[in-house]
N, C-alpha and C positions, 0 to 999 in steps of 0.2 A: 647135403642139400643141393650140391652142384648138379646142374643138368635138369633139375626139377623146376616146377613152377612156384614162384613166390606168391603166397596168398596175401593180398593187400586189401584192407578196408579203409575207406575214406569217410570221415564223419564231419559234419558241419552244415552250414546253410547251403541250400541247393545251388545258388549262383556261385558261391565260393568254391564248393566242391567241383562244380563244372569247370572252374578255371584251372584246376590242377590236371594237366595233360599227363596222365600217368604213363602212357605208352612212350611219349617223348622222353620223359624222365628216365624210364628204364633203358631206353636206347642210349641216352647220354651216359648212364652208369656203366653199361656194357662197353661203350667206346672208351671210357676212361680206364678200363682194365686192359685195354689193348686187344679186346676180343671183337667179334662181329657185333654190330649194334643190336642185334636180336639175341645176344648171348643171355640176357636176363629176361626170362619169360615170367609174366605176371598173370595173376588171376584175381579179379575183383570178387570179394566175398564179404559176408557179414562179419562184424567184429569178433563174434564168438569163434569163428573158424580161421581167423587171420594169423599170419606170421608176424605182421606189424600193422598197427593202426595209425593212419595219418589223421590227426585232428586239426582242422583248419580253423584258426582263430580261437578266441577265448570261449565262445559258445560251443564250438566244436570240441574243445578239450573237456569242458564240463559234460557234454553229452557222451563222449567216449568214456570218461571215467565212471559215469553212472552205470554204464554197461558192464563195468568191472571185467574187462577181458583178461585172459591169461597172457596175451601178447603185449609187448611193450608199445607205448604210445609215443609217436613223434609229433611234437607241437609245431605246426606249420604256420608261418606268417607270410601273407601275400603283400606285394608292394602296393597294389591298388585294390579298391573296393569295386567288385563287379556287380553292384546292386542297382544299376541303372539310375544313379543319382540319389538314391535313398541311402545315405551314408550311415553305416553302422560299424564303428571301429571294432566292436567285439566280434564281428563276423569274419574279419581278416587278420586282426592283431590281438594284442594282449594288454589293453589299457589298465586292467585292474589286477593283474597277476599272471605269472607264468612266462614273462618275457625273458627270464634268464635261461629258459630252455628252448626258445623259439629258433627255428631254422628256416632257411629259405629253400628254394627248389633244389639247390646243390646239396643241401643237407639231406633231402629225401633221397637223392641219388646215392649218397654215401651209405645211407641205411640199407637200401636195396642191394648195393654192392657187397656189403658185409654179409648179408643173409645169403645171397647167391654164391658167395665164395666158399660156402660149405660150413660156415660157423654157426648158422642159425641164430637163435636168441643169444647165444654166448658171445656172438660177435658184436653185439650192441651194448655199449656201456649205459647203464640205467641207474636211476635212483628211485627208491620207493617213497611215495607220498601217501598220507592217510586220506581215506574217504570217510566222511563223518555221517553218522546216522542222526537225524534230527527228529525229535518227537515233542509234542506239546501235551502235557498232562497225561502222558502214557500213550498217546495216539501218534503213530508214525506219520511224518509229513513227507520227507524226501531225504536224499543224500546231498552232501555239500563237498565240493572240492576246494574252493577258495575260502569262503567265509560265511558266517551266520550272524545276522544283525537284528537287534530289536531297535526300532526307531519310532518316534512319535509320528502318527499318521499325518498331522498337520505341520507345515513348516513353521520354524521359529517358535516351537513349543518344546517344553522339556518335561521329562517324567523322572521317576526314581527307579533305579534298577539295583538288583542284588546279584552277586556272583558267588558261586560255591563250587569247590572242586575237591574230589578225593576225600570227602568228609569234612573239609575245612571251609568255614564261612569267611569270605574275604571282605565282607561289609557291603554297604550300600552307598550310592552316590546319585546326585541329580545331574542329568545330561540330556542332550538331544537324542542320544542313542548309545548303544554299546555293541561292539562287534567282537566275534571270536574268529580268528584267522588261523588257518593251517600254515605250515611253512611256505608252501607255494603261494598262498594268498597273502602272506605277510608283507609282500612288496607292493600291495595295492592300497585299498581303502584304509587298512589299519596303519600302514606306514605314513600315509598322508595325515592321519590324525595324531601322529607322534609315537606310534608303536615301533618296536624293534623289528628288524628283518631277522627271521630265524632260519636255522638250517634244519634239514630233515632229521627227525628223531629227537628234537629238542623240546617238543611240546606245542601247545596251542597258545597263541598270543591273544590276550584279552585287553581291549582298549576302549575306554569311555570316549564318546564322540562329543566334542564341544561341551565339556563338563562345566557345571555352574561354579565349582571351586577350582582354583588354579593349582591346588596341591593334590589332585586326584592321582592315584597310582595306576600303572599298567602292570600286567602280569604275564608270565609264561607259565602255563599250568598243565598238569597231566590230565589226560582223559580219565573219567568223564567230567565235563563242565556243565553246571546248571545255571541258567539265567532266570531271573524272576522280575516281574513288574511289581513294584512295591506300593504304587499309588494309582488310583483309578481316575485321576483328574483329567488326563488326556488319553485318547485312544492310541494304542501301540500296535505296530505291525511287525510281523516276522518276515524278514527278507533273507532268502537263501541264494547265494551266488548271483546277486543283483536282480533277483526276481521276487516280487512281493507275493507271499503265499497266503497269509491269513492274519486275522486279529488275534491278539494275545491279551487275556484278562489277568487280573491280579492273582487269581487262584489257580493259574495254569503255568506251572514250571516248564521251562524249555530245557530239555535234556539234549546234550551234544556229546556223542560218544564216537571214538574211533572204531569203525566197524569193519573196515577192509583197507587194503593197500592197492595202489596202482603203480605200475612201473613206467616211468617217463624217461625217454632217451636224453642223455646229457650231451649237448653239443661240445665240440672241442674248442679250445681257444683259437683265435684267428691265425695265430702263428704256428699251430700244430700241424704236423704232416699226417697225423693219425686219423683225422676226420672226426672221430667221436671218441671221447675219453671218459674215464671215471671221474666223478665229482670228488 
């Protein structure tokens, strides 16, 4: 790939994306290789045609993953919010998950450097993370990268939920909510509720949120996972990657299935000279 143009897509909020000066980053990457600053030529393209996808902030990472590109995704975290005072930490950072993969501007330069050095995709160390297909009573709703949650629509209310996986019934419990997190999402909402942090390939983390009983279990389960609302005392909402999507009734099972995989670039430890390494 040396001497050719590196095709780059940037995904995220408009202001956050505009804050990424791709040309300056490419020049910095070229200079770091001892070449002329213009040694790394870039072309802005759609994610479907990209050699690498830069996902700015948590929202950008979700958007990029839902496009399911063939190219690896670099999770980019900015130092400041460029939203003119309307602060949204998800537009520039990773408050709910993905922070273990976040890189700064130098990390972008390193990714471009490896691609331009003739290694292409093979030059980027990546890890595969599952993309979940979510449906309610057989009707597709959307994809999830981080987590899927059933939560009572009114605050300080509880409902009763059921969990089933791979043909096995794991019982019911009363709680404010229940969340199913992927490995990349297990560092966010699920962890704050007492769930474990899981590694890629280990399964989906299922955690009751504020359970009525202090002895409620958490689980790491294989796909598919089915959630159910067992009582109709309180309205319950379906939330996918922090976005409320619809109401769920007692006779509407929520199916959560690993449907695809996305490749996310793994940053190297700070003391590594390699720049990007295998997880």
